[in-house]
C-alpha positions as CSV (number, residue, x, y, z in Angstrom):
1,N,-95.9,-35.0,-17.8
2,G,-99.6,-34.7,-16.7
3,W,-101.0,-37.3,-19.0
4,K,-102.7,-40.4,-17.5
5,N,-103.7,-43.8,-18.8
6,Y,-107.4,-44.0,-19.3
7,G,-107.7,-47.0,-17.0
8,T,-105.7,-49.5,-15.0
9,A,-105.9,-52.6,-17.2
10,G,-106.3,-54.0,-20.6
11,S,-106.7,-51.7,-23.6
12,S,-107.0,-48.6,-21.4
13,I,-103.2,-48.6,-20.7
14,C,-100.8,-47.1,-23.3
15,R,-98.2,-49.7,-24.4
16,G,-95.9,-50.2,-27.3
17,W,-94.2,-53.1,-28.9
18,R,-91.2,-53.1,-31.1
19,L,-91.8,-55.5,-34.0
20,N,-89.0,-57.4,-35.8
21,N,-89.3,-55.2,-38.9
22,N,-88.3,-51.9,-37.1
23,L,-91.9,-50.9,-36.5
24,L,-93.3,-49.7,-33.1
25,Y,-96.9,-50.7,-32.6
26,L,-98.9,-48.7,-30.0
27,V,-102.2,-49.6,-28.3
28,G,-104.2,-48.1,-25.4
29,T,-105.6,-44.7,-24.5
30,I,-104.6,-41.6,-22.6
31,H,-106.5,-38.7,-21.1
32,D,-106.4,-35.5,-19.0
33,G,-103.1,-34.1,-20.3
34,D,-101.7,-30.9,-21.5
35,P,-101.7,-30.7,-25.3
36,N,-98.4,-28.7,-25.1
37,E,-96.6,-31.6,-23.3
38,P,-95.5,-35.0,-24.6
39,F,-97.5,-38.0,-23.3
40,M,-94.6,-40.4,-24.1
41,K,-90.9,-40.3,-24.5
42,L,-89.5,-43.3,-26.5
43,P,-86.1,-44.7,-25.5
44,D,-83.2,-44.0,-27.8
45,T,-83.5,-47.5,-29.3
46,M,-87.0,-46.7,-30.5
47,K,-86.6,-43.2,-31.9
48,P,-88.7,-42.6,-35.1
49,M,-86.7,-42.4,-38.3
50,F,-88.5,-39.1,-39.2
51,T,-91.3,-37.1,-37.7
52,Y,-94.7,-38.7,-38.3
53,H,-98.2,-37.4,-38.1
54,F,-101.3,-39.5,-37.3
55,L,-105.0,-38.9,-36.8
56,T,-106.7,-40.8,-34.0
57,P,-110.3,-40.7,-32.6
58,G,-111.6,-39.7,-29.3
59,N,-114.5,-41.0,-27.3
60,S,-117.3,-39.0,-29.0
61,L,-118.5,-38.5,-32.5
62,G,-116.4,-35.8,-34.2
63,E,-113.5,-35.9,-31.8
64,I,-110.3,-36.3,-33.8
65,Y,-106.8,-35.7,-32.4
66,K,-103.5,-35.4,-34.1
67,I,-100.6,-37.4,-32.7
68,I,-97.0,-36.4,-33.7
69,A,-94.2,-38.8,-33.2
70,G,-91.1,-36.6,-33.4
71,S,-87.7,-37.8,-34.6
72,D,-86.5,-36.8,-31.1
73,G,-88.6,-39.6,-29.6
74,Y,-91.3,-37.5,-28.0
75,L,-95.0,-38.2,-28.8
76,K,-97.4,-35.2,-28.5
77,M,-101.1,-34.7,-29.0
78,Y,-102.7,-31.7,-30.8
79,Y,-106.3,-30.8,-31.6
80,W,-107.5,-31.6,-35.1
81,S,-111.1,-30.6,-34.9
82,E,-113.1,-28.0,-33.0
83,E,-115.2,-30.8,-31.5
84,A,-112.1,-32.1,-29.7
85,R,-110.9,-28.8,-28.4
86,Q,-111.1,-28.6,-24.6
87,Q,-111.7,-32.3,-24.4
88,T,-108.8,-34.6,-23.7
89,D,-110.7,-37.3,-21.7
90,Y,-110.2,-40.2,-24.1
91,I,-107.5,-40.3,-26.9
92,K,-107.1,-43.6,-28.6
93,L,-103.7,-44.8,-29.7
94,D,-104.7,-48.3,-30.9
95,G,-103.0,-49.3,-34.1
96,L,-100.5,-46.5,-34.5
97,I,-97.5,-47.9,-36.3
98,I,-94.3,-45.9,-36.2
99,P,-91.2,-46.8,-38.2
100,V,-88.2,-46.6,-35.9
101,M,-84.4,-46.6,-36.2
102,P,-82.9,-50.0,-37.0
103,L,-81.3,-51.8,-34.1
């Protein structure tokens, strides 16, 4: 899909955990992707119950991005601020919590 993990280890790699209370908890960072393409496709067992919108910071002051977790299971990034436009070198996903369909 064109998106990459920001690094190769630790908090630089995008990961998600399904918690016991039907929540998906994301950590990590992504970069260098196409804002028109999803950076993650969740499996059917982790599809969001609804479409959710989140704001997340970038690497520099003023960089804010919008993350949309669609009910179809695709997660996409959009620009929220002019400071972030044309910059996709560091998008932080730490702490995003997405309610998902019950098992």
